[in-house]
Residue frames relative to the residue before (quaternion, step in Angstrom):
aa qw qx qy qz dx dy dz
M 1.0000 0.0000 0.0000 0.0000 0.00 0.00 0.00
Y 0.2348 -0.7777 0.5692 0.1268 3.53 -0.98 0.86
M 0.3303 -0.7148 0.5778 0.2148 3.53 -1.33 0.29
L 0.0468 -0.7827 0.6207 0.0026 3.54 -0.85 1.02
Q 0.1885 -0.7874 0.5788 0.0976 3.55 -0.76 1.05
V 0.1277 -0.7733 0.6195 0.0441 3.53 -0.76 1.12
Y 0.2086 -0.8198 0.5268 0.0832 3.56 -0.47 1.20
D 0.2302 0.7269 -0.6261 0.1631 3.51 -0.88 1.05
S 0.6611 -0.5252 0.3648 0.3925 3.57 -1.24 -0.28
L 0.4949 0.6628 -0.4348 0.3559 3.60 1.22 0.27
K 0.5963 -0.5504 0.4441 0.3798 3.54 -1.24 0.34
A 0.5302 -0.6486 0.4375 0.3269 3.59 -0.97 0.84
T 0.1360 0.7724 -0.6052 0.1367 3.58 -0.71 1.15
P 0.3830 -0.7306 0.5046 0.2548 3.64 -0.60 1.03
I 0.0368 -0.7822 0.6219 -0.0062 3.57 -0.98 0.89
Q 0.3549 -0.7272 0.5426 0.2253 3.64 -0.66 1.05
L 0.0776 0.8186 -0.5587 0.1083 3.58 -0.63 1.06
A 0.7985 -0.3875 0.2244 0.4024 3.59 -0.25 1.36
G 0.8499 -0.1632 0.0592 0.4975 3.57 0.35 1.16
G 0.8025 0.1584 -0.1201 0.5626 3.59 1.14 -0.02
I 0.3796 -0.6829 0.5571 0.2813 3.55 -1.28 -0.04
A 0.1919 -0.7529 0.6173 0.1235 3.55 -0.81 1.00
R 0.0449 -0.8099 0.5849 -0.0028 3.58 -0.64 1.07
A 0.2268 -0.7676 0.5874 0.1197 3.54 -0.76 1.10
P 0.3312 -0.7886 0.4844 0.1837 3.63 -0.49 1.14
L 0.6843 -0.4730 0.3673 0.4161 3.50 -1.34 0.11
I 0.6582 -0.4941 0.3864 0.4165 3.52 -1.29 0.38
G 0.7432 0.3953 -0.2955 0.4517 3.55 -1.02 0.81
S 0.5047 0.6464 -0.4410 0.3648 3.62 1.15 -0.12
K 0.5800 -0.6056 0.4217 0.3449 3.54 -1.20 0.48
P 0.5400 -0.6307 0.4380 0.3446 3.61 -1.03 0.66
L 0.5326 -0.6235 0.4799 0.3119 3.54 -1.25 0.60
R 0.2269 -0.7918 0.5542 0.1203 3.59 -0.83 0.98
D 0.7049 -0.4827 0.3215 0.4083 3.54 -1.29 0.43
K 0.6517 0.5304 -0.3387 0.4233 3.62 0.94 -0.81
H 0.6106 0.5371 -0.3570 0.4596 3.57 1.15 -0.55
L 0.6178 0.5466 -0.3407 0.4511 3.57 1.05 -0.74
R 0.6769 0.5052 -0.3043 0.4404 3.58 0.95 -0.88
R 0.6418 0.5529 -0.3308 0.4158 3.60 1.12 -0.53
H 0.7355 0.3831 -0.2165 0.5152 3.61 1.19 -0.47
P 0.4039 -0.7681 0.4408 0.2295 3.61 -0.45 1.17
G 0.6977 0.4678 -0.2921 0.4572 3.66 1.07 -0.50
A 0.4643 0.7192 -0.4370 0.2760 3.58 1.22 -0.21
R 0.6768 0.5025 -0.3075 0.4415 3.54 0.85 -1.00
W 0.6346 0.5272 -0.3230 0.4637 3.61 1.05 -0.79
L 0.6506 0.5335 -0.3153 0.4390 3.57 0.97 -0.89
W 0.7024 0.4604 -0.2822 0.4637 3.56 0.85 -0.94
T 0.5781 0.5531 -0.3803 0.4640 3.57 1.16 -0.48
C 0.6521 0.5096 -0.3091 0.4685 3.59 0.97 -0.87
I 0.6553 0.5111 -0.3188 0.4558 3.56 0.94 -0.89
G 0.6425 0.5224 -0.3232 0.4580 3.58 0.98 -0.82
S 0.6514 0.5143 -0.3179 0.4583 3.57 0.97 -0.85
L 0.6508 0.5167 -0.3164 0.4576 3.56 0.97 -0.86
L 0.6398 0.5240 -0.3242 0.4594 3.56 1.03 -0.77
M 0.6451 0.5158 -0.3181 0.4654 3.58 1.01 -0.78
V 0.6438 0.5099 -0.3225 0.4707 3.57 0.97 -0.86
G 0.6528 0.5200 -0.3132 0.4531 3.56 0.94 -0.89
A 0.6454 0.5161 -0.3198 0.4636 3.57 1.00 -0.81
S 0.6433 0.5254 -0.3213 0.4548 3.57 1.03 -0.79
V 0.6517 0.5080 -0.3139 0.4677 3.59 0.94 -0.89
L 0.6439 0.5241 -0.3158 0.4593 3.56 0.99 -0.86
A 0.6524 0.5135 -0.3169 0.4585 3.57 0.96 -0.84
L 0.6597 0.5058 -0.3137 0.4588 3.57 0.97 -0.87
S 0.6647 0.5032 -0.3128 0.4550 3.57 0.94 -0.86
C 0.6386 0.5129 -0.3317 0.4681 3.58 1.07 -0.63
C 0.6724 0.4907 -0.2980 0.4673 3.57 1.04 -0.74
H 0.6296 0.5472 -0.3428 0.4321 3.61 1.13 -0.65
R 0.2119 -0.7815 0.5762 0.1109 3.57 -0.80 1.00
A 0.5033 -0.6432 0.4824 0.3167 3.55 -1.00 0.83
A 0.5694 -0.5956 0.4423 0.3542 3.58 -1.13 0.72
P 0.4707 -0.6744 0.4804 0.3046 3.62 -0.88 0.84
T 0.3446 -0.7328 0.5526 0.1974 3.56 -1.12 0.70
V 0.1160 -0.7586 0.6387 0.0567 3.54 -1.00 0.94
A 0.2979 -0.7520 0.5644 0.1650 3.58 -0.75 1.06
V 0.0765 -0.7798 0.6212 0.0122 3.58 -0.81 1.06
I 0.0025 -0.8294 0.5520 -0.0859 3.57 -0.45 1.28
P 0.1244 -0.7971 0.5873 0.0654 3.63 -0.23 1.19
R 0.6999 -0.4458 0.3245 0.4540 3.59 -1.27 -0.04
T 0.7495 -0.1262 0.0797 0.6449 3.55 1.13 -0.70
C 0.3218 -0.7437 0.5451 0.2151 3.58 -1.23 0.00
G 0.6944 0.4798 -0.3405 0.4143 3.56 -1.30 0.19
T 0.6314 0.4946 -0.3493 0.4844 3.61 1.21 0.38
L 0.6489 -0.5148 0.3840 0.4079 3.56 -1.23 0.41
L 0.6335 0.5670 -0.3319 0.4087 3.56 0.99 -0.85
W 0.8147 0.3074 -0.1447 0.4698 3.59 0.70 -1.04
E 0.6023 0.5468 -0.3837 0.4370 3.62 1.07 -0.43
A 0.5820 0.5509 -0.3777 0.4638 3.59 1.17 -0.46
E 0.6040 0.5280 -0.3503 0.4835 3.59 1.10 -0.64
H 0.6087 0.5608 -0.3415 0.4453 3.58 1.01 -0.82
T 0.6516 0.5156 -0.3121 0.4607 3.57 0.95 -0.90
G 0.6736 0.5056 -0.2993 0.4484 3.57 0.87 -0.93
V 0.6481 0.5233 -0.3088 0.4590 3.56 0.98 -0.87
E 0.6895 0.4862 -0.2876 0.4534 3.57 0.82 -1.00
R 0.6380 0.5325 -0.3419 0.4388 3.60 0.93 -0.80
E 0.6992 0.4551 -0.2713 0.4800 3.57 0.95 -0.84
A 0.6483 0.5341 -0.3224 0.4365 3.58 0.99 -0.82
W 0.5894 0.5936 -0.3709 0.4032 3.58 1.04 -0.70
G 0.7064 0.4543 -0.2692 0.4713 3.59 0.90 -0.85
Q 0.6990 0.4514 -0.2641 0.4877 3.57 1.20 -0.46
H 0.3834 -0.7390 0.4666 0.2986 3.60 1.32 -0.02
V 0.4154 0.6679 -0.4840 0.3836 3.53 0.90 1.09
Y 0.3307 -0.7237 0.5714 0.2009 3.57 -1.02 0.84
V 0.2507 -0.7813 0.5601 0.1137 3.58 -0.84 1.05
Y 0.1443 -0.7379 0.6541 0.0827 3.55 -0.91 1.01
W 0.0673 -0.8269 0.5577 -0.0265 3.58 -0.29 1.31
N 0.2351 0.7551 -0.5818 0.1898 3.58 -0.70 1.06
A 0.0139 0.8052 -0.5904 0.0543 3.56 -1.13 0.65
P 0.5996 -0.5390 0.4290 0.4073 3.59 -1.22 0.31
M 0.5572 -0.6074 0.4514 0.3419 3.56 -1.22 0.44
R 0.7625 0.2419 -0.1451 0.5822 3.59 1.19 -0.54
E 0.5160 -0.6754 0.4349 0.2974 3.55 -1.07 0.73
D 0.6740 0.4612 -0.3104 0.4865 3.61 1.22 -0.08
D 0.5031 0.6751 -0.4049 0.3566 3.60 1.29 0.10
V 0.1407 -0.8287 0.5398 0.0463 3.55 0.24 1.31
L 0.6826 0.4897 -0.2985 0.4529 3.59 0.81 -0.98
G 0.6244 0.5405 -0.3395 0.4502 3.56 1.04 -0.72
Q 0.6638 0.4951 -0.3098 0.4672 3.58 0.96 -0.80
I 0.6346 0.5170 -0.3284 0.4712 3.59 0.99 -0.77
D 0.6430 0.5239 -0.3217 0.4567 3.60 0.99 -0.81
I 0.6489 0.5055 -0.3189 0.4708 3.60 0.94 -0.85
L 0.6342 0.5331 -0.3217 0.4584 3.58 0.98 -0.86
T 0.6884 0.4971 -0.2893 0.4420 3.57 0.80 -1.02
R 0.6817 0.4879 -0.2961 0.4578 3.58 0.88 -0.91
A 0.6321 0.5373 -0.3400 0.4429 3.58 1.00 -0.76
L 0.6836 0.4684 -0.2903 0.4787 3.58 0.92 -0.86
N 0.6393 0.5249 -0.3311 0.4540 3.59 1.02 -0.72
R 0.6937 0.4620 -0.2664 0.4840 3.57 1.16 -0.57
G 0.6860 -0.5579 0.2632 0.3859 3.56 1.22 0.32
A 0.3119 0.7416 -0.5365 0.2547 3.61 1.13 0.38
K 0.3575 -0.7703 0.4993 0.1718 3.56 -0.89 0.99
G 0.7937 0.0899 -0.0584 0.5988 3.57 1.27 -0.19
L 0.2284 -0.7777 0.5774 0.0986 3.55 -1.26 0.47
I 0.0367 -0.7431 0.6681 0.0057 3.55 -0.95 1.03
I 0.0619 0.8374 -0.5318 0.1100 3.57 -0.49 1.17
S 0.1892 -0.7240 0.6529 0.1178 3.53 -1.22 0.76
P 0.2969 -0.8225 0.4485 0.1851 3.62 0.01 1.24
V 0.4831 -0.6280 0.5328 0.2972 3.53 -1.15 0.75
E 0.7589 -0.0461 0.0399 0.6483 3.55 1.08 -0.86
A 0.5589 -0.6549 0.3998 0.3143 3.54 -1.05 0.75
L 0.7242 0.4867 -0.2767 0.4026 3.59 0.61 -1.10
P 0.7018 0.4572 -0.3108 0.4494 3.68 0.73 -0.88
L 0.6883 0.4852 -0.2959 0.4508 3.62 1.06 -0.62
R 0.4956 0.6885 -0.4263 0.3139 3.58 1.21 -0.32
T 0.6835 0.5067 -0.2983 0.4325 3.60 0.88 -0.92
P 0.6999 0.4395 -0.3131 0.4678 3.68 0.73 -0.84
V 0.6255 0.5134 -0.3538 0.4691 3.62 1.04 -0.61
Y 0.6421 0.5153 -0.3235 0.4665 3.58 0.98 -0.81
S 0.6294 0.5296 -0.3327 0.4611 3.59 1.02 -0.77
A 0.6401 0.5146 -0.3259 0.4682 3.59 1.00 -0.76
L 0.6461 0.5170 -0.3160 0.4643 3.57 1.00 -0.80
Q 0.6255 0.5484 -0.3296 0.4465 3.59 1.06 -0.74
K 0.6973 0.4218 -0.2559 0.5200 3.56 1.23 -0.51
S 0.5231 -0.6791 0.3718 0.3562 3.56 1.31 0.41
T 0.3866 0.6933 -0.5053 0.3384 3.58 1.09 0.71
P 0.4026 -0.7115 0.5118 0.2642 3.63 -0.70 0.97
V 0.0712 -0.7951 0.6023 -0.0025 3.58 -0.98 0.91
V 0.0478 -0.7466 0.6624 0.0401 3.55 -1.08 0.83
V 0.2015 -0.7875 0.5769 0.0798 3.57 -0.72 1.13
I 0.1733 -0.7897 0.5850 0.0641 3.56 -0.86 1.03
G 0.8522 0.3097 -0.1917 0.3756 3.53 -1.15 0.74
T 0.8175 -0.0163 0.0223 0.5753 3.61 1.01 -0.60
D 0.4709 -0.6584 0.5102 0.2905 3.56 -1.18 0.60
L 0.3435 -0.7697 0.5077 0.1785 3.58 -0.79 1.03
G 0.5222 -0.6206 0.4342 0.3919 3.57 1.19 -0.31
L 0.5664 0.5312 -0.3928 0.4927 3.57 1.31 0.22
E 0.4686 -0.6944 0.4684 0.2807 3.56 -0.81 0.98
P 0.4458 -0.6674 0.5121 0.3060 3.59 -0.89 0.81
G 0.2214 0.7620 -0.5810 0.1810 3.53 -1.06 0.74
K 0.8234 -0.1342 0.1231 0.5374 3.54 -1.02 -0.79
N 0.8613 0.0511 -0.1045 0.4946 3.56 -0.77 1.19
L 0.7295 0.3780 -0.2544 0.5101 3.65 1.18 0.08
A 0.0884 0.7754 -0.6180 0.0950 3.56 -0.86 1.07
Y 0.2874 -0.7563 0.5683 0.1497 3.57 -1.28 0.46
V 0.0817 -0.7276 0.6764 0.0806 3.54 -1.28 0.64
L 0.0140 0.8426 -0.5305 0.0916 3.55 -0.36 1.28
S 0.4003 -0.6382 0.5892 0.2921 3.51 -1.33 0.38
D 0.4888 -0.6605 0.4811 0.3053 3.58 -1.03 0.76
E 0.1689 -0.8386 0.5128 0.0726 3.56 0.11 1.30
H 0.5683 0.5696 -0.3888 0.4488 3.59 1.14 -0.49
R 0.6583 0.4913 -0.2883 0.4921 3.55 1.01 -0.86
G 0.6268 0.5456 -0.3330 0.4456 3.58 1.01 -0.76
G 0.6496 0.5080 -0.3128 0.4713 3.58 0.97 -0.82
Q 0.6396 0.5200 -0.3224 0.4653 3.57 1.03 -0.77
L 0.6435 0.5254 -0.3280 0.4498 3.59 0.92 -0.87
A 0.6684 0.4979 -0.3019 0.4628 3.58 0.92 -0.89
A 0.6653 0.5063 -0.3086 0.4537 3.60 0.89 -0.90
R 0.6904 0.4745 -0.2877 0.4642 3.59 0.90 -0.87
R 0.6059 0.5307 -0.3634 0.4682 3.58 1.10 -0.56
I 0.6541 0.4934 -0.3071 0.4842 3.59 0.95 -0.84
G 0.6322 0.5396 -0.3328 0.4454 3.58 0.98 -0.82
R 0.6596 0.4953 -0.3005 0.4789 3.55 1.04 -0.79
L 0.6733 0.5058 -0.3030 0.4461 3.60 0.89 -0.91
L 0.7489 0.3767 -0.2031 0.5060 3.60 1.00 -0.83
K 0.3868 -0.7532 0.4529 0.2791 3.58 1.34 0.06
G 0.7618 -0.4526 0.1967 0.4196 3.53 0.97 0.94
H 0.8031 0.1668 -0.1270 0.5577 3.62 1.14 -0.05
G 0.4408 0.6656 -0.5133 0.3150 3.56 -1.10 0.78
T 0.4556 -0.6629 0.5177 0.2914 3.57 -1.30 -0.27
V 0.1209 -0.8005 0.5862 0.0320 3.55 -1.10 0.76
A 0.2707 -0.7017 0.6279 0.2001 3.52 -1.38 0.31
I 0.1811 -0.7698 0.6045 0.0957 3.57 -1.06 0.79
L 0.1095 -0.8042 0.5840 0.0124 3.56 -0.73 1.14
G 0.7956 0.3792 -0.2319 0.4117 3.55 -1.30 0.35
I 0.3059 0.7570 -0.5216 0.2478 3.58 1.12 0.56
S 0.0989 0.8085 -0.5686 0.1149 3.58 -0.77 1.03
N 0.2465 -0.7510 0.5951 0.1450 3.52 -1.12 0.80
Q 0.4536 0.6997 -0.4435 0.3285 3.60 1.28 0.07
L 0.7513 0.2076 -0.1342 0.6120 3.57 1.25 -0.54
T 0.4640 -0.6894 0.4779 0.2847 3.56 -0.81 0.99
S 0.5911 0.5867 -0.3670 0.4143 3.58 1.12 -0.60
T 0.6987 0.4580 -0.2718 0.4777 3.58 0.85 -0.97
A 0.6206 0.5370 -0.3407 0.4586 3.57 1.05 -0.72
E 0.6563 0.5021 -0.3098 0.4703 3.59 1.01 -0.78
R 0.5809 0.5673 -0.3691 0.4523 3.59 1.08 -0.65
A 0.6908 0.4911 -0.2809 0.4502 3.55 0.82 -1.05
R 0.6548 0.5113 -0.3171 0.4574 3.59 0.93 -0.87
S 0.6858 0.4879 -0.2864 0.4578 3.55 0.84 -0.98
L 0.6275 0.5510 -0.3247 0.4441 3.57 1.01 -0.82
E 0.7291 0.4281 -0.2545 0.4695 3.58 0.74 -1.03
T 0.6179 0.5388 -0.3477 0.4550 3.58 1.05 -0.68
T 0.6762 0.4896 -0.2938 0.4655 3.59 0.91 -0.91
L 0.6293 0.5221 -0.3401 0.4646 3.60 0.99 -0.77
A 0.6836 0.4934 -0.2942 0.4502 3.58 0.90 -0.93
E 0.7209 0.4545 -0.2557 0.4564 3.61 0.92 -0.85
E 0.8003 0.3226 -0.1471 0.4835 3.59 0.87 -0.93
F 0.7909 0.1709 -0.0924 0.5803 3.59 1.18 -0.51
P 0.0609 -0.8612 0.5038 0.0286 3.60 0.55 1.12
Q 0.6553 0.5093 -0.3192 0.4575 3.61 1.20 -0.35
I 0.5946 0.4989 -0.3812 0.5022 3.58 1.28 0.18
H 0.1116 -0.8241 0.5552 0.0063 3.56 -0.64 1.15
V 0.3921 -0.6866 0.5620 0.2428 3.54 -1.15 0.71
A 0.1648 -0.8265 0.5359 0.0501 3.56 -0.45 1.26
F 0.8074 0.1137 -0.0244 0.5784 3.58 1.15 -0.45
R 0.0204 -0.7736 0.6333 -0.0007 3.56 -1.07 0.85
S 0.0037 0.7920 -0.6104 -0.0106 3.57 -1.09 0.66
L 0.5007 -0.6561 0.4858 0.2878 3.53 -1.16 0.70
A 0.6042 -0.5673 0.4201 0.3697 3.55 -1.21 0.51
L 0.1536 -0.7686 0.6172 0.0687 3.54 -1.08 0.86
P 0.5943 -0.6566 0.3359 0.3208 3.60 -1.01 0.73
T 0.7973 0.2841 -0.1499 0.5110 3.61 1.05 -0.57
V 0.6214 -0.5407 0.4242 0.3762 3.54 -1.28 0.49
Y 0.6337 0.5518 -0.3325 0.4283 3.58 0.95 -0.88
Q 0.6697 0.4911 -0.3075 0.4646 3.60 0.93 -0.85
E 0.6448 0.5045 -0.3216 0.4758 3.57 1.01 -0.78
Q 0.6222 0.5406 -0.3343 0.4571 3.58 1.03 -0.76
Q 0.6473 0.5270 -0.3204 0.4479 3.59 0.96 -0.85
V 0.6142 0.5537 -0.3451 0.4439 3.58 1.03 -0.78
V 0.7079 0.4498 -0.2653 0.4755 3.58 0.84 -0.96
E 0.6168 0.5378 -0.3533 0.4533 3.60 1.01 -0.70
K 0.6441 0.5028 -0.3190 0.4802 3.57 1.00 -0.78
L 0.6250 0.5421 -0.3290 0.4552 3.56 1.01 -0.84
L 0.6970 0.4623 -0.2717 0.4760 3.58 0.89 -0.91
A 0.6460 0.5343 -0.3227 0.4393 3.60 1.00 -0.79
E 0.6974 0.4564 -0.2646 0.4852 3.57 1.10 -0.67
N 0.4047 -0.7547 0.4359 0.2769 3.57 1.33 0.12
T 0.1743 0.7839 -0.5650 0.1892 3.54 0.99 0.84
Q 0.4484 -0.7122 0.4756 0.2559 3.56 -0.85 0.99
V 0.2476 0.7434 -0.5707 0.2458 3.53 -0.06 1.37
E 0.2038 -0.8051 0.5495 0.0910 3.57 -0.85 0.96
A 0.7930 0.0933 -0.0580 0.5992 3.57 1.23 -0.29
I 0.2188 -0.7564 0.6037 0.1248 3.55 -1.24 0.57
L 0.1471 -0.7489 0.6420 0.0725 3.52 -1.07 0.91
A 0.0943 -0.8053 0.5853 0.0076 3.58 -0.59 1.18
L 0.3255 -0.8316 0.4304 0.1311 3.56 -0.49 1.24
N 0.7799 0.1587 -0.1495 0.5867 3.62 1.23 0.07
E 0.7022 -0.4922 0.3053 0.4141 3.55 -1.27 0.23
T 0.6283 0.5418 -0.3430 0.4405 3.61 1.06 -0.67
S 0.6965 0.4495 -0.2794 0.4845 3.59 0.86 -0.90
T 0.5948 0.5593 -0.3650 0.4473 3.60 1.11 -0.60
R 0.6936 0.4625 -0.2778 0.4774 3.59 0.84 -0.97
G 0.6454 0.5240 -0.3255 0.4504 3.60 0.95 -0.82
A 0.6578 0.5022 -0.3089 0.4687 3.58 0.97 -0.85
F 0.6464 0.5209 -0.3261 0.4522 3.58 0.97 -0.82
Y 0.6504 0.5092 -0.3238 0.4614 3.61 0.93 -0.83
A 0.6588 0.5052 -0.3142 0.4604 3.59 0.98 -0.83
L 0.6502 0.5031 -0.3169 0.4729 3.61 0.95 -0.81
T 0.6292 0.5228 -0.3285 0.4720 3.57 1.05 -0.73
E 0.6466 0.5318 -0.3113 0.4497 3.57 0.97 -0.90
F 0.7533 0.3619 -0.1915 0.5147 3.59 1.01 -0.82
D 0.4218 -0.7369 0.4359 0.2982 3.58 1.33 0.22
K 0.4754 0.6746 -0.4318 0.3639 3.56 0.92 0.95
T 0.3602 0.7572 -0.4893 0.2398 3.62 1.17 0.27
S 0.7095 0.4458 -0.2668 0.4760 3.59 1.13 -0.51
T 0.7344 0.4134 -0.2346 0.4844 3.59 1.22 -0.27
M 0.7481 0.3024 -0.1994 0.5560 3.61 1.19 -0.35
H 0.3961 -0.7377 0.5029 0.2146 3.57 -0.74 1.08
L 0.0625 -0.7777 0.6249 0.0267 3.56 -1.06 0.83
V 0.0258 -0.7652 0.6430 -0.0205 3.54 -0.81 1.11
G 0.1006 -0.8382 0.5360 0.0063 3.56 -0.62 1.15
F 0.3606 -0.6886 0.5799 0.2439 3.51 -1.41 -0.04
D 0.8401 0.2355 -0.1942 0.4483 3.51 -1.32 0.63
Q 0.4536 -0.7605 0.4246 0.1886 3.50 -0.81 1.21
D 0.2504 0.7467 -0.5789 0.2114 3.54 0.18 1.28
L 0.7828 0.1904 -0.0692 0.5884 3.57 1.08 -0.76
L 0.0774 0.8377 -0.5301 0.1064 3.57 -0.28 1.29
V 0.5611 0.6368 -0.3928 0.3541 3.59 1.06 -0.66
P 0.6669 0.5056 -0.3398 0.4291 3.69 0.84 -0.77
I 0.5081 0.6195 -0.4418 0.4035 3.61 1.19 -0.23
R 0.6505 0.5270 -0.3119 0.4493 3.58 1.02 -0.77
T 0.7409 0.4152 -0.2194 0.4801 3.57 1.05 -0.77
G 0.5497 -0.6322 0.3899 0.3823 3.58 1.24 -0.27
G 0.5044 0.6629 -0.4268 0.3521 3.60 1.20 -0.06
L 0.7423 0.1923 -0.1183 0.6309 3.55 1.28 -0.44
D 0.4116 -0.7477 0.4554 0.2532 3.58 -0.56 1.10
S 0.7879 -0.2009 0.2082 0.5436 3.58 0.70 -1.08
V 0.1985 -0.7510 0.6185 0.1182 3.53 -1.37 0.33
I 0.3216 -0.6971 0.6049 0.2114 3.56 -1.10 0.78
M 0.1560 -0.8327 0.5298 0.0409 3.57 -0.38 1.26
Q 0.3442 -0.6682 0.6158 0.2363 3.52 -1.17 0.70
N 0.3779 -0.7100 0.5410 0.2459 3.58 -1.03 0.72
T 0.0352 -0.8533 0.5202 0.0016 3.55 0.51 1.19
Y 0.5379 0.6026 -0.4144 0.4194 3.60 1.18 -0.37
Q 0.7201 0.4102 -0.2412 0.5050 3.58 0.79 -1.00
M 0.5828 0.5620 -0.3785 0.4486 3.60 1.13 -0.51
G 0.6420 0.5183 -0.3169 0.4677 3.58 1.04 -0.78
R 0.6521 0.5054 -0.3110 0.4718 3.58 0.95 -0.86
A 0.6709 0.5006 -0.3016 0.4563 3.57 0.88 -0.94
A 0.6424 0.5321 -0.3236 0.4467 3.59 1.00 -0.82
M 0.6852 0.4713 -0.2990 0.4680 3.59 0.93 -0.83
K 0.5966 0.5418 -0.3633 0.4675 3.60 1.10 -0.57
L 0.6616 0.4910 -0.3032 0.4788 3.57 0.93 -0.90
M 0.6283 0.5386 -0.3380 0.4481 3.59 1.01 -0.80
D 0.6440 0.5180 -0.3240 0.4604 3.58 0.94 -0.86
E 0.6574 0.4956 -0.3106 0.4751 3.59 0.98 -0.80
E 0.6483 0.5237 -0.3194 0.4510 3.58 0.97 -0.83
M 0.6906 0.4712 -0.2800 0.4718 3.59 1.00 -0.78
H 0.7432 0.3379 -0.2081 0.5388 3.58 1.26 -0.25
G 0.8426 -0.2110 0.0644 0.4913 3.57 0.85 0.94
G 0.6498 -0.5238 0.3258 0.4442 3.60 1.18 -0.28
A 0.4356 -0.7050 0.5024 0.2467 3.56 -0.99 0.90
S 0.4367 -0.7011 0.5026 0.2554 3.54 -0.98 0.85
Q 0.7435 0.2994 -0.1672 0.5741 3.57 1.19 -0.58
K 0.2062 -0.8232 0.5225 0.0826 3.57 -0.64 1.11
Y 0.7482 0.2462 -0.1675 0.5929 3.59 1.26 -0.31
V 0.0141 -0.7550 0.6556 0.0094 3.56 -0.91 0.96
L 0.0976 -0.8036 0.5871 0.0050 3.57 -0.70 1.13
L 0.0971 -0.8132 0.5738 0.0077 3.57 -0.61 1.21
Q 0.4730 -0.7081 0.4612 0.2493 3.54 -1.08 0.80
P 0.3963 -0.6894 0.5468 0.2624 3.60 -1.02 0.78
Q 0.3053 -0.7519 0.5628 0.1572 3.55 -1.30 0.28
L 0.3436 -0.7033 0.5850 0.2124 3.54 -0.99 0.89
V 0.1295 -0.8035 0.5800 0.0347 3.58 -0.63 1.16
T 0.0044 0.7900 -0.6103 0.0581 3.54 -0.76 1.13
R 0.7075 -0.4187 0.3271 0.4660 3.56 -1.30 -0.03
E 0.6481 0.5568 -0.3183 0.4106 3.59 1.07 -0.70
N 0.8206 0.2536 -0.1213 0.4975 3.63 0.95 -0.72
I 0.3882 0.7626 -0.4652 0.2266 3.61 1.22 0.05
D 0.7355 0.3923 -0.2310 0.5017 3.60 1.14 -0.53
S 0.4140 0.7184 -0.4675 0.3065 3.59 1.23 0.26
A 0.6687 -0.5274 0.3492 0.3908 3.59 -1.21 0.49
P 0.6606 0.5026 -0.3428 0.4398 3.67 0.83 -0.79
I 0.6655 0.4873 -0.3105 0.4725 3.59 1.00 -0.77
R 0.6268 0.5313 -0.3424 0.4557 3.59 0.99 -0.75
E 0.6338 0.5164 -0.3390 0.4655 3.60 1.01 -0.71
M 0.6636 0.5145 -0.3025 0.4510 3.58 0.96 -0.85
L 0.7269 0.3987 -0.2219 0.5133 3.57 1.22 -0.50
D 0.3595 0.7412 -0.4903 0.2846 3.59 1.22 0.38
L 0.0762 -0.8277 0.5559 -0.0066 3.58 -0.48 1.22
S 0.5211 0.6596 -0.4072 0.3573 3.60 1.27 0.02
W 0.0294 -0.8484 0.5282 -0.0177 3.58 0.61 1.17
F 0.6342 0.5477 -0.3255 0.4381 3.59 1.20 -0.51
N 0.6428 0.4690 -0.3283 0.5090 3.63 1.26 -0.17
R 0.1387 -0.8238 0.5471 0.0527 3.53 -0.45 1.18
């Protein structure tokens, strides 16, 4: 065994190194000279190894410097943890995986929390998100922060409702065909009531252009195709299920002549179902709802049907548009997807199962 002294400013510590011991002396020792290297047969081999290691390290450093971190896209639905929006999460993640994009997914705890959604949007952009996909809680309050993001050249894709901002550079929309959704609901009621009767409409709102279009299309179709069906009761959208339930309970307690209920969002659908259950009327009064939050009662007959948004495909389409926007601009600024009427007959079909895919963690 040979001894090789490597002189530097480190504290002397023996290190076993392939046939010899390299010992770094205390500070102040004399430097190693060429003649010392020639006296030790392992010296040349050692320095060759050290040189090779330095070259490898330089190569790794160069590669790491050339590698760019995946861009982050902030995806902010109206809320999370529901069938409606978790399906969007799945669609977004599936598409982002192929594009090597990191998804920052966050949402308010309540679907009426406008300020919470604006705060999440602002913080995400301040932390360096390169793009924004958002489903606005309300159209008007979200218009200003989205416009501010566009002014900073941040690509934005809006899901679910029109903000009133013209699509163009860095801005695109992915929408559900709400006109078609209103027609599906009206025709389902027309079939259930055999063309004549009275209905109540819940959840009317002008805060979202999507919901407003549902209501217009629904009433227009009823008037044109089923003139013997009359709207006996209308109510505005309320923020909680409990409030919507109280509206329907009051309607039933007053014996208002209503044979069917049309609920225009998931909150009013659930509230109406709870009220009908409380009054034991799920088997005698038809309920047609919107948005996939309550589906199990369809199997039992307590809920006739639901008009579902295809948020899974909306998420995929939004991420595709985002990728195009980040690489020069999307060629298509409006994507319109068709809703689906879900009944007991088709709830287990392949298209419906895809729309309800919540396994966003499986790529």
